[in-house]
C-alpha positions as CSV (number, residue, x, y, z in Angstrom):
1,M,129.8,96.3,97.1
2,N,130.7,93.9,100.0
3,G,129.5,95.6,103.3
4,D,128.2,98.7,101.5
5,L,125.1,99.9,103.3
6,S,124.7,103.2,101.5
7,A,121.7,101.8,99.6
8,L,119.9,100.7,102.7
9,P,117.8,103.8,103.4
10,G,116.6,103.9,99.8
11,I,115.7,100.2,99.8
12,V,113.8,100.6,103.1
13,A,111.9,103.7,101.8
14,L,111.0,102.0,98.6
15,T,109.8,98.9,100.4
16,L,107.7,100.9,102.8
17,G,106.2,102.9,99.9
18,V,105.4,99.7,97.9
19,G,103.7,98.2,101.0
20,A,101.8,101.3,101.9
21,V,100.5,101.9,98.4
22,A,99.6,98.3,97.9
23,T,97.7,98.1,101.2
24,A,95.8,101.3,100.4
25,A,94.9,100.1,96.9
26,M,93.5,96.8,98.1
27,L,91.7,98.1,101.2
28,A,88.4,99.3,99.7
29,P,87.9,96.2,97.4
30,A,88.9,93.8,100.2
31,V,86.5,95.5,102.6
32,A,83.6,95.4,100.1
33,L,84.3,91.8,99.0
34,G,84.7,90.7,102.6
35,F,81.4,92.2,103.6
36,C,79.6,90.6,100.7
37,L,81.1,87.2,101.6
38,A,80.2,87.7,105.2
39,R,76.6,88.8,104.6
40,G,75.8,87.2,101.3
41,N,74.4,83.7,100.7
42,F,74.5,83.4,97.0
43,R,75.2,80.7,94.5
44,G,78.9,80.4,93.7
45,K,80.0,81.9,97.1
46,A,82.4,79.0,97.7
47,L,83.9,79.5,94.2
48,V,84.5,83.2,94.9
49,Q,86.1,82.3,98.3
50,A,88.3,79.8,96.6
51,L,89.3,82.3,93.8
52,V,90.2,84.9,96.4
53,A,92.5,82.4,98.2
54,V,94.2,81.2,95.0
55,P,97.1,83.8,95.1
56,M,97.8,82.7,98.6
57,V,98.3,79.0,97.8
58,L,99.9,79.3,94.3
59,P,103.7,79.5,94.0
60,P,104.6,83.2,94.0
61,V,106.5,82.8,90.8
62,A,103.3,81.5,89.1
63,V,101.5,84.6,90.3
64,G,104.3,86.7,89.0
65,F,104.3,84.9,85.6
66,A,100.5,85.6,85.3
67,L,101.1,89.3,86.1
68,L,103.9,89.4,83.6
69,I,101.5,88.2,80.9
70,L,98.7,90.5,81.9
71,L,100.8,93.6,82.3
72,G,103.0,93.0,79.3
73,R,102.7,94.8,76.0
74,N,102.1,91.4,74.2
75,G,99.5,90.2,76.7
76,P,95.7,90.2,76.5
77,L,95.6,93.7,78.0
78,A,98.2,95.1,75.6
79,F,95.6,97.4,73.9
80,V,95.0,99.1,77.3
81,W,98.7,99.8,78.0
82,S,99.2,100.9,74.5
83,A,96.2,103.3,74.7
84,L,97.5,104.7,78.0
85,D,101.1,104.7,76.7
86,I,102.4,103.1,79.9
87,D,104.9,100.3,80.6
88,L,104.1,98.6,83.9
89,V,106.5,95.7,83.6
90,F,109.8,96.2,85.5
91,S,108.5,99.4,87.2
92,W,107.7,100.5,90.7
93,W,104.0,100.1,90.0
94,A,104.6,96.5,89.0
95,A,106.0,95.9,92.4
96,V,103.0,97.5,94.0
97,I,100.6,95.4,91.9
98,A,102.4,92.2,92.8
99,A,102.3,93.1,96.5
100,A,98.6,93.9,96.3
101,V,97.8,90.7,94.5
102,V,99.5,88.4,97.1
103,G,98.2,90.4,100.1
104,F,94.6,90.7,98.9
105,P,93.6,87.2,100.1
106,L,94.8,87.9,103.6
107,L,93.0,91.2,103.9
108,T,89.8,90.0,102.3
109,R,89.5,86.9,104.6
110,A,90.3,89.0,107.6
111,C,87.5,91.5,106.6
112,E,85.1,88.6,106.0
113,Q,85.7,87.2,109.5
114,A,85.5,90.6,111.1
115,F,82.2,91.4,109.5
116,G,80.9,87.9,110.2
117,E,81.3,88.6,114.0
118,V,79.2,91.8,113.9
119,D,75.7,91.1,115.1
120,V,73.3,91.9,112.3
121,R,70.7,93.2,114.8
122,F,72.8,96.4,115.2
123,E,72.5,97.0,111.5
124,Q,68.7,96.3,111.7
125,V,68.4,98.8,114.4
126,A,70.3,101.4,112.4
127,R,68.1,100.8,109.4
128,S,64.9,101.1,111.6
129,L,66.1,104.5,112.7
130,G,66.2,105.7,109.1
131,L,69.8,105.0,108.1
132,G,70.3,103.8,104.6
133,P,72.4,100.7,103.7
134,L,75.5,102.8,103.0
135,R,75.2,105.1,106.1
136,S,74.4,102.0,108.3
137,F,77.6,100.3,107.0
138,F,79.9,103.3,107.7
139,A,78.2,104.3,111.0
140,V,77.6,100.9,112.5
141,T,79.1,97.9,110.7
142,L,82.6,99.1,109.8
143,P,83.3,100.7,113.3
144,L,82.3,97.4,115.0
145,A,84.5,95.4,112.6
146,R,87.4,97.9,112.6
147,R,89.7,95.8,114.7
148,G,89.6,92.8,112.3
149,V,90.0,95.2,109.3
150,L,93.0,96.9,110.8
151,Y,94.7,93.7,111.8
152,G,94.1,92.3,108.3
153,S,95.5,95.5,106.8
154,L,98.7,95.2,108.8
155,L,99.0,91.5,107.8
156,A,98.6,92.5,104.2
157,F,101.1,95.2,104.7
158,T,103.8,93.0,106.2
159,R,103.1,90.4,103.6
160,A,103.7,93.0,100.9
161,L,107.0,94.0,102.6
162,G,108.2,90.4,102.3
163,E,107.0,89.7,98.8
164,F,109.7,88.2,96.6
165,G,108.6,85.7,93.9
166,A,105.9,87.6,92.1
167,T,107.8,90.9,92.4
168,A,111.0,89.4,91.0
169,L,109.3,88.2,87.9
170,V,107.1,91.2,87.1
171,A,109.2,94.1,88.5
172,G,112.8,92.7,88.3
173,I,115.6,93.6,90.7
174,I,116.5,97.2,89.6
175,P,118.4,99.1,92.2
176,G,116.7,102.4,93.1
177,R,113.5,101.5,91.2
178,T,112.2,98.0,92.2
179,E,114.7,96.6,94.6
180,T,112.7,96.0,97.8
181,L,114.1,94.5,100.9
182,A,113.3,90.9,99.9
183,L,114.9,91.4,96.4
184,G,117.9,93.2,97.9
185,I,118.5,90.3,100.3
186,Y,118.4,87.8,97.4
187,S,120.7,89.9,95.2
188,R,123.3,90.4,97.9
189,V,123.3,86.7,98.8
190,Q,123.9,85.9,95.1
191,L,126.8,88.4,95.0
192,G,128.3,87.1,98.3
193,D,127.6,90.3,100.2
194,E,126.7,88.6,103.5
195,S,127.0,91.7,105.7
196,G,124.7,93.6,103.3
197,A,122.2,90.8,103.3
198,L,122.2,90.6,107.1
199,A,121.7,94.4,107.3
200,L,118.6,94.1,105.1
201,C,117.3,91.1,107.0
202,A,117.7,93.1,110.2
203,A,115.8,96.0,108.6
204,S,113.0,93.7,107.5
205,F,112.7,92.2,111.0
206,A,112.6,95.6,112.6
207,I,109.9,96.9,110.3
208,A,107.7,93.8,110.6
209,L,108.2,93.8,114.4
210,I,107.3,97.4,114.8
211,A,104.2,97.0,112.6
212,M,102.9,94.1,114.6
213,L,103.7,95.8,118.0
214,V,101.7,98.9,116.8
215,A,98.8,96.6,115.8
216,E,98.8,94.7,119.1
217,G,99.0,97.9,121.1
218,W,96.1,99.5,119.1
219,L,94.0,96.3,119.5
220,R,94.6,96.2,123.2
221,R,93.5,99.8,123.7
222,S,90.4,99.4,121.5
223,R,89.3,96.1,123.1
224,P,86.0,96.7,125.0
């Protein structure tokens, strides 16, 4: 295995797929929650903000252990998985869920800040012109906050690419099924395959750099 790079394309593709699906899955809930936190002034708001941030400050292995319990056939949601006849633990979808959970706080807080910077008077004008709340949001608020939402999405995507602790516990390190770049680097270091680990590190760096360059370029073009 030492120096064998044949698995690199598959690992990169799997990692990109996990990151993309996880980001897409958390986008709508993060945008909705971020908007509510930016515009709402309700009792318990600070608690909601703290709960959203918890996965970001907890040890990743603790998040993974919690997911292992929730997604397992002996956990509190076992009746759901039995009814659907699915096994999420140690699967590709477990890696997606772990990546989404750890990236959700980043995307939500970015959306909250982006919506907080949108002047509410624009929304009030749209409402006065006959737009309902939903149409006003998609026609006025979201376009004005798009830069922050996009940047948060890319941060969540790159965070998903580098997720290790939670994914290792709930998805395992199964070549061809759940072995992402981060897990592949770890397994190769453990096996003494330094050249393989370095190749995966280089691929991780390249993907993260390209993602951030694309984001910065888009933000510069869209800046008024």
